[in-house]
C-alpha positions in Angstrom: 22.9 -117.7 -140.0 21.4 -115.4 -137.3 17.9 -116.4 -138.5 18.8 -120.1 -138.0 20.0 -119.3 -134.5 16.7 -117.6 -133.8 14.6 -120.4 -135.1 16.6 -123.0 -133.1 16.4 -120.8 -129.9 12.6 -120.3 -130.3 12.0 -124.0 -131.1 13.9 -124.9 -128.0 12.2 -122.3 -125.8 8.7 -123.1 -127.2 8.8 -126.9 -127.5 11.5 -128.3 -125.2 9.7 -127.3 -122.1 6.5 -128.8 -123.4 8.2 -132.2 -124.1 9.8 -132.2 -120.7 6.4 -131.6 -119.1 4.8 -134.3 -121.1 7.5 -136.9 -120.6 7.1 -137.0 -116.8 4.3 -138.5 -114.7 2.0 -136.3 -112.8 3.5 -137.5 -109.5 7.0 -136.6 -110.6 5.9 -133.3 -112.0 4.3 -132.5 -108.6 7.6 -133.1 -106.8 9.9 -131.4 -109.4 7.9 -128.2 -110.2 8.8 -126.5 -106.9 12.5 -126.9 -107.7 12.0 -125.7 -111.2 10.3 -122.6 -109.9 13.2 -121.8 -107.6 15.7 -122.6 -110.4 13.8 -120.3 -112.7 14.0 -117.4 -110.3 17.8 -117.6 -110.2 18.1 -118.0 -114.0 15.7 -115.2 -114.8 17.2 -112.7 -112.4 20.7 -113.7 -113.2 20.1 -113.3 -117.0 18.3 -110.0 -116.6 20.5 -108.3 -114.1 23.9 -109.8 -114.8 23.8 -110.2 -118.6 21.0 -108.5 -120.5 20.8 -105.2 -118.7 24.6 -104.6 -118.6 24.6 -105.4 -122.4 22.0 -102.7 -123.0 23.6 -100.1 -120.7 27.0 -100.6 -122.3 25.5 -99.5 -125.7 25.9 -95.8 -124.8 22.2 -95.0 -124.8 21.1 -92.4 -122.2 20.5 -94.5 -119.0 17.5 -92.4 -118.1 15.8 -93.6 -121.3 16.7 -97.2 -120.6 15.4 -97.0 -117.0 12.2 -95.5 -118.4 11.9 -98.4 -120.8 12.5 -100.8 -117.9 9.7 -99.1 -115.9 7.4 -99.1 -119.0 8.1 -102.8 -119.6 7.2 -103.8 -116.0 3.9 -101.9 -116.3 3.2 -103.4 -119.7 3.6 -106.9 -118.5 1.6 -106.2 -115.4 -1.3 -104.9 -117.6 -0.9 -107.8 -120.0 -1.2 -110.3 -117.1 -4.1 -108.4 -115.8 -5.8 -109.0 -119.1 -4.9 -112.7 -118.7 -2.8 -112.6 -121.9 0.6 -113.1 -120.2 -0.3 -115.7 -117.6 2.2 -117.7 -115.6 0.1 -120.2 -113.8 2.3 -122.9 -112.2 -0.2 -124.0 -109.6 -1.5 -127.6 -109.6 -2.8 -130.1 -107.1 -0.1 -131.6 -105.1 2.4 -128.7 -105.5 2.3 -127.8 -101.8 0.5 -124.5 -102.3 -2.5 -125.5 -100.3 -5.2 -125.2 -102.9 -8.5 -126.9 -102.3 -9.2 -130.2 -104.0 -10.1 -129.8 -107.7 -8.5 -126.4 -107.8 -7.1 -127.0 -111.3 -10.4 -128.4 -112.5 -12.1 -125.2 -111.5 -9.3 -123.2 -113.2 -9.8 -125.2 -116.3 -13.5 -124.8 -116.1 -13.1 -121.1 -116.7 -11.7 -121.9 -120.1 -9.0 -124.4 -121.0 -8.8 -122.8 -124.3 -8.1 -119.4 -122.8 -5.0 -121.0 -121.2 -3.8 -121.9 -124.7 -4.6 -118.4 -126.2 -2.8 -116.7 -123.3 0.2 -119.0 -123.6 0.4 -118.5 -127.3 0.6 -114.7 -126.9 3.2 -115.2 -124.1 5.3 -117.5 -126.4 5.0 -115.0 -129.3 6.5 -112.3 -127.0 9.3 -114.7 -126.0 10.1 -115.2 -129.6 10.6 -111.5 -130.2 12.8 -111.3 -127.1 14.9 -114.2 -128.4 15.2 -112.5 -131.8 16.3 -109.2 -130.3 18.9 -111.0 -128.2 20.4 -112.9 -131.1 20.5 -109.8 -133.3 22.4 -108.0 -130.6 24.9 -110.8 -129.9 24.8 -114.5 -130.6 26.1 -115.3 -127.1 23.4 -113.1 -125.5 20.8 -115.0 -127.6 22.0 -118.4 -126.3 21.8 -117.2 -122.6 18.4 -115.6 -123.2 17.0 -118.7 -124.9 18.3 -120.8 -121.9 16.6 -118.4 -119.5 13.3 -118.7 -121.4 13.5 -122.5 -121.4 14.1 -122.5 -117.7 11.0 -120.3 -116.9 8.8 -122.1 -119.5 9.3 -125.5 -117.8 7.2 -124.8 -114.7 4.7 -122.8 -116.7 4.2 -125.7 -119.2 3.9 -128.1 -116.3 1.1 -126.1 -114.9 -0.6 -125.6 -118.2 -0.3 -129.3 -119.1 -1.9 -130.4 -115.8 -4.7 -127.8 -116.1 -5.5 -129.0 -119.7 -5.6 -132.6 -118.4 -8.0 -131.6 -115.7 -10.1 -129.7 -118.3 -10.7 -133.0 -120.1 -8.0 -133.0 -122.7 -6.3 -136.4 -123.3 -2.6 -136.5 -122.6 -1.9 -136.6 -126.4 -4.2 -133.6 -127.1 -2.8 -131.6 -124.2 0.7 -132.3 -125.6 -0.3 -131.4 -129.2 -2.1 -128.1 -128.3 0.7 -127.1 -125.9 3.3 -127.8 -128.7 1.2 -125.8 -131.2 1.1 -123.0 -128.7 4.9 -123.2 -128.3 5.3 -122.7 -132.1 4.0 -119.1 -131.6 7.5 -118.5 -130.2 9.0 -119.4 -133.6 6.5 -117.1 -135.3 7.5 -114.2 -133.0 11.2 -114.9 -133.5 11.0 -114.9 -137.3 8.8 -111.8 -137.4 11.1 -110.2 -134.9 14.1 -110.9 -137.1 12.6 -109.2 -140.2 11.0 -106.3 -138.3 13.7 -105.6 -135.8 16.9 -106.3 -137.8 16.9 -103.1 -139.8 16.5 -101.0 -136.6 19.8 -101.5 -134.9 19.3 -98.4 -132.7 16.3 -100.1 -131.0 18.3 -103.1 -129.7 19.2 -101.6 -126.3 15.6 -100.8 -125.7 14.5 -104.3 -126.8 17.0 -105.8 -124.5 15.7 -103.7 -121.6 12.2 -104.8 -122.5 13.3 -108.4 -122.4 15.0 -107.9 -119.0 11.7 -106.3 -117.7 9.9 -109.5 -118.7 12.3 -111.7 -116.8 12.3 -109.5 -113.7 8.5 -109.2 -113.8 8.0 -113.0 -114.0 10.6 -113.7 -111.3 9.5 -111.0 -108.8 5.7 -110.8 -109.4 4.9 -114.5 -110.1 7.6 -116.9 -109.1 9.0 -115.4 -105.8 5.5 -115.0 -104.3 5.0 -118.8 -104.7 8.1 -119.4 -102.7 7.2 -117.1 -99.8 4.8 -119.5 -98.1 6.2 -120.3 -94.6 8.1 -123.5 -94.8 10.5 -125.6 -92.6 14.0 -124.4 -92.7 15.1 -127.3 -94.8 12.6 -126.5 -97.5 13.6 -122.8 -97.4 17.3 -123.8 -97.6 16.4 -126.0 -100.6 14.7 -123.1 -102.3 17.6 -120.8 -101.8 20.0 -123.5 -103.0 18.1 -123.9 -106.3 18.0 -120.1 -106.8 21.8 -120.1 -106.3 22.1 -122.9 -108.8 20.2 -120.8 -111.3 22.5 -117.9 -110.8 25.5 -120.1 -111.1 24.2 -121.6 -114.4 24.0 -118.1 -115.8 27.5 -117.2 -114.7 28.9 -120.5 -116.1 27.1 -119.9 -119.4 28.6 -116.5 -119.6 32.1 -117.8 -118.9 31.8 -120.7 -121.4 30.4 -118.5 -124.2 33.0 -115.8 -123.5 30.2 -113.2 -123.0 31.2 -109.8 -121.5 
């Protein structure tokens, strides 16, 4: 049953965000992606700091080891993104970030396929994270899957538009993004068979998952929101972050998570 939960969670995390990105027009995506980014910040930080990390620290493992794992995880994802294997590009023309015209076309010109390769590796890592969460606790797996879906939406929006600007048709961009999303399922299934026998590793894997969420939120998403804006836009950003935090809290209450 746990394996079915993992497959369902990874399918949702890997494909739902792709379908959402593909179902909207470019104009609508341009207007919504800023809100998705703010929402993702709240969901990721709330899931990591209010749910996943407490679960790991309540396991009884030496906190010094867990904090060392957290630090190592942050450095790992930093290096992985440096190597362009864990990219979180959410930028696109019309998103209000002030890029020059044809910014995405230039990005895609450096390799639309590299976007898909990096995204596949990223999705594979997400799959392992989801598997570890479900193996630790089904309720934790649900919340973790929801957090991954939330932060995948703005990423897939960015990837989808970059692929379109790279010359992919809408159908091909959807197909290749969907195939990339299936790497999450592969990571989840592999994680189930590799991680399941090693119960003692679960707290460390949960901390590694939390480090991924914190890194994405702090190193990638928040900097996108730091551009000076009118107070109304800043208030809107803060409101969406609070909504993300509230969603995590509501999910915990509904699932009866501790």
